[in-house]
N, C-alpha and C positions, 0 to 999 in steps of 0.2 A: 545405376547412376553414379555421376563422379561431380558434378557440378548440379547447381538451385539456385532459386531466382532467390533473392534475399532485398532487404532497403539498408542500403549506408548512405553515412553522414558527409556530403562530399565536402564541406567545410563548416564551420562553424557558422551558425547562424540561425533563421527562422523556418517556417516548415517546410518552405521552398525547398530548401536540400535534402528535402530526403528523394531519393533515387533510387529506382530499381539497378539490381547488379545480377551477376555469375558471380558464385564462392564458390568454392571446394564442399563439398557435404561433409561436414565432422566427421573424424572417427574417436570410438570413444579411450580415453586414456582408463589407467587404471582407478575405479571405483565410480566408473563415468558409466551414463547411459546416451545413446542417442536416439531424439524422440522424433518421428515425423508429424511436427506439429497441425495442427487442425485450428485453431485458434491460438492467437496471441494477446497478450494484456497491454493497455496502453497505461502508462503513467505518469508523473511530474518528473522521477528522475529522467524519463528517456526526453523530456523537450529540454532537460539541465544538461543532460550531456549534448543532445544536438546542440545547442547555443554553444559549447566548450566549455562548462562550467562544469562538468561532472565526469571524469574520466576514468575510463574501464580498471579497475583493479589489475596490477603485472597477472598475465597469463589467459586475460578472460577476452573475449569475442570483442570486436570496436563495432557490431553490428550491435543498435538498440535491440532492448525487448527481454523484462527482468522476470517475466513470468508467460506459460505458454502449456495447452492443452496437448494433448495426440497420442500418438502410439508408439512403444518403443521398439526402434527396430535393429536397432544394434548396442550388444550388452559388453562392458571392459571386466577385466582380468579384478577377481575381486568382488563382486556384487551376488548377492543370493537376491534380491528383488530390488525394481521389478525385472521380470523375465522381458522377453519379446513376445511382443504379440498382446502385451498390458497394455491396459488405459488409464495415462496418469494426468495428473497439473503437477506443473514442478514448479518452485522456483530457480531463475537462469542468474548465473553470472555477466550476462549476456548473451545476446544473437538471436530472440526473440523472434524479430520481425527478418525471417526465413523460411524455407522447407522444411527445412532441417536444424536442430538444435541440439548440441550435449550439452549434459549437466551431469553433476553429483547425483549418484545415487539415492545418495542418502537423504534428497531434497527434495524427493517424487514423494507424491500422495497420491491414496489414489483415489478415482475421482466418485464424490459421493454419489451414493445412490439416490436416484432419484434427479440428479441433476445431469445435465448435458456438458458434451463438453464447452461449448460456447459458456457457460456459466463458471466452469470448472475453470476455466483460464484466467479467471475474474478472480481467484482465490486467496491465491499464493503471495504474491506480494504485499495486498491489507492487511490478510489475514496473519502474516510474519508480524509483519508491522507493527498490529496492534496489539496482539498478544504479546510480546515484548516488552513492548513501549508502557500498556495501560497496566497489563495485570504483574509482568515481571517486574520491570523499573522501578512501574509505580507502584505497585502494591494496590491496588483497588479491590476495596473490601465492601461488601454487602451494606447498605444504607447507607455508606458514604456519597459526597453529592460531588458529581463529577460532570467539568466544563470541557466539548469539544467544539474546537473552532472549525469552518469547513464541513459540518454538519450534515450538506450535502454532496459530498467529495465520495470518491469509493473509500478512504481513511475514514471518515465522519461517520458514513453509513456505514459500515463497519462497527467500528464503534460504538455505536449507538446500540443496537442488537446486542451486542457480547452485554456490555456492559449491563444494561436493561435486564437483561435473560439474569446477571448473576446477582442481581439485588441491589447495584446503585441508582441513584437519584440521578437521571441524567437531563444533563441543560446542553444546549448545540446553540450556536451561530452562524446563521448563513444570511446571503446577500438580496434575498427574495421572499414577497409571499408563499409561493408554492415551492418553496427550499423549507420554508419554515414548516408547512404542512407535511412536507413528504419527512421529513425530521422527526412529527409527533408521530405519524402512522409506523414509523420503526420505534417507538419506545420511547422516545423523550417527552418528561414530563413538563417543558417548557422550551421552544423553540424561539430564539432572539434574533431578529430583524435586526442586524447591524446598521445600518441605515436610517432606523428608527427611533433605535433603544441601546442606552448604556449598557454592554455585559457587565459593565463592573458595578454597577447599581444594581443592578437584577440580581446579583450573584451573592453581594456584601448584606444586601436586604436577606436574603434566606442564611445566611450564618457564615459566607464562602465558602470557597471551592474546597474541597478538599486534594480533588485532582484535578490538572486542566490538563490537554494536549493538542497541544498548538504546531502550528505547519505557519503562523504566520509570519510570524519573530519584527522586527523592528519594533514599532514605536507600539508593538502590544505586551512586548513586554514589561515595561514597570505596568501598563496595566493589569496586565496581568497578574503578579505581582500584588496589586490591590485588591484581586479579585478572589485573593487566595484567604483560604482560614488559617488562623493561626497554627502550626506543624503543614501546614500544605505543602503538596509538590506540584513541582511545575514541569512537563516533560515536554522537552521540544525535539521535534523530529525533521522539521524545515523549514525555511527564510523566505518567504516569496516577497516580504519588504527588507529583506535587506538583515546580517546576520553583526553587523554593529549598533549599538544603542548605548545612551548611558545609564546606569542604573544605581540607583541610592541603595549601598546595600546594607546599610542600619535596619531597614525595615526586615531584611532578610536572616538578620542575626536578631532582633528582638524577637521576630514572631516565629522563630525556630523554623526559618522555610529551605524546602529542598529544590534545589532546581538544577534538573539534570537533561541529558539529551542519551539519541543515539543515531545511526545510518544505518541501516541493514546490508549493503552490500557489500562494504570494505571487512565484514564480519568474516570471523575466522569457517572452513566449510563446516566444522567438532559444532563451533557454537548454532551454525541457521541448521544441523542435523538436527539438534536438542529441541531449536520448536517446533523444526519439523514433529516428531515425538512428542513434544507436548499437545498441538495441533490433533493429533492423529486422537490422543487419547482424552481429550475435553471437548475439541469442539466437532470435529467430524463425526460424530455422534450426533449433535446439536443439527447439524444443516442435513444429514441423512434423516431426519425424526421432522424435520421443514421447521424447526425454531428460529431459524438463522439461516439466510438467505441473501447472495450476492446480488445487489440493484444493481438492473442494468438500464443504460442511458442509451447507448447506440451501437452500433456493425457496422463497419467500415473493410474495401476489398483490402488485401496486402498493397496492392498496386496505390492504396488509395489515402497512404502514411500519414501523409501531409495534412489532408483531409481532416483526419481523425485528429493531430497537434493542432491544427485551429481551430477545431470545436474545443478540446479540451483547455486552450490559452484562451479562449472567450468566455472561461468560466461560467456557460450558460448551461451545462450538462449538468444532472442528477447521478449521482450513480458511476459506475464503470462502460468503460469505449472498450470493442475489442477489434483487432484485423483478422477477417476471417483467412486464414493463410491454405487450408486443405480442402 
C-alpha cells in the first residue's frame, strides 16, 4: 500500500475543517518505526492546531494526532525495539489521525497487560504530560496537598490517580456534580464544583496547595497564587482562558513561590524518550496491576473526527475521547 486515508486540517477553523484525504504512507527514518494505527487519542492540542494556534514543530507531520496505538509494520535503521509485529502505544510528533504514522521508536511503549488497544491509545499524551509536570517539574511528594484543575479531563483523571497512588492529598476542580463525583471516585479527597465554590477558599482552609497543575490560565493565575501554600509550586500546561494576565509578584517573592510550566510537543526526542523510560519503570506496572487506568469517555470513527472535536470542546466529556482507525 502506498497511500492511506487520513484526516487533515483544510484551513484554520472549527471542527468542520477536519476533512478526509489521501496521503502517502510514511516510511521510517533512522530511529523511527511506522505503526498501523488501531486507535488515535483526541487531545486539546489537536484542537489548538486545528484552530491555527499550535503549529507542528519542524519536520513533523501537519496531520493532527499526538498519540496512537497499533501494530508496528516497518522499522528504520538503528532501532532495537520495537520489532515488526509488536503491538505498542506511542507518543507522536503528529499524524495520528491516519491509517499509518511514523514516530521515534524510543517514544513507543508496550500495551500494558490487561488493557486493549482502545485504552492504550489514551495513555501516551496524558501520562507523559502528567509525569513530567507533576512529578519531575512539580516535584510532588507523599503527604503534600495537590490541586488539579479540570479534574474530569484526560489530564485531570490521570493526575488524580497517580497523585493519590503516590500518597498526595488530592483536590480537584470540575464544572458539574457528575464530574466532581468522577474525581472523588478516582481518589480525590475533595472535588470542588467551581460554579458553586471558590477553590481558593477551600485550599486556604486546608493550609494551601503545595502544588497546583493548571491548564486554565487567564484569571486563574492570580487565584492560583492565592491558593498556594508558602513555598508552593504552580505548574502551567495550557491556557484555556488565555496566556496574559496581571500578577502581583510581591506575593511570589514574599511567600517563596515557584511558577513554572511546559509544553510537551516541542521538547526534544531525547527528553521524550527519558519520560517514556520513567513511565515504563514507575507507571506501567501500576497499569498492569489495575491500580490506575485510563478513564474512557467516547469513541468515534476516524471519519467523524469533527464530531469528536465538537464533543471535546463542548466540555461535557469525562476522560478520554478516541478515534477508531483500524
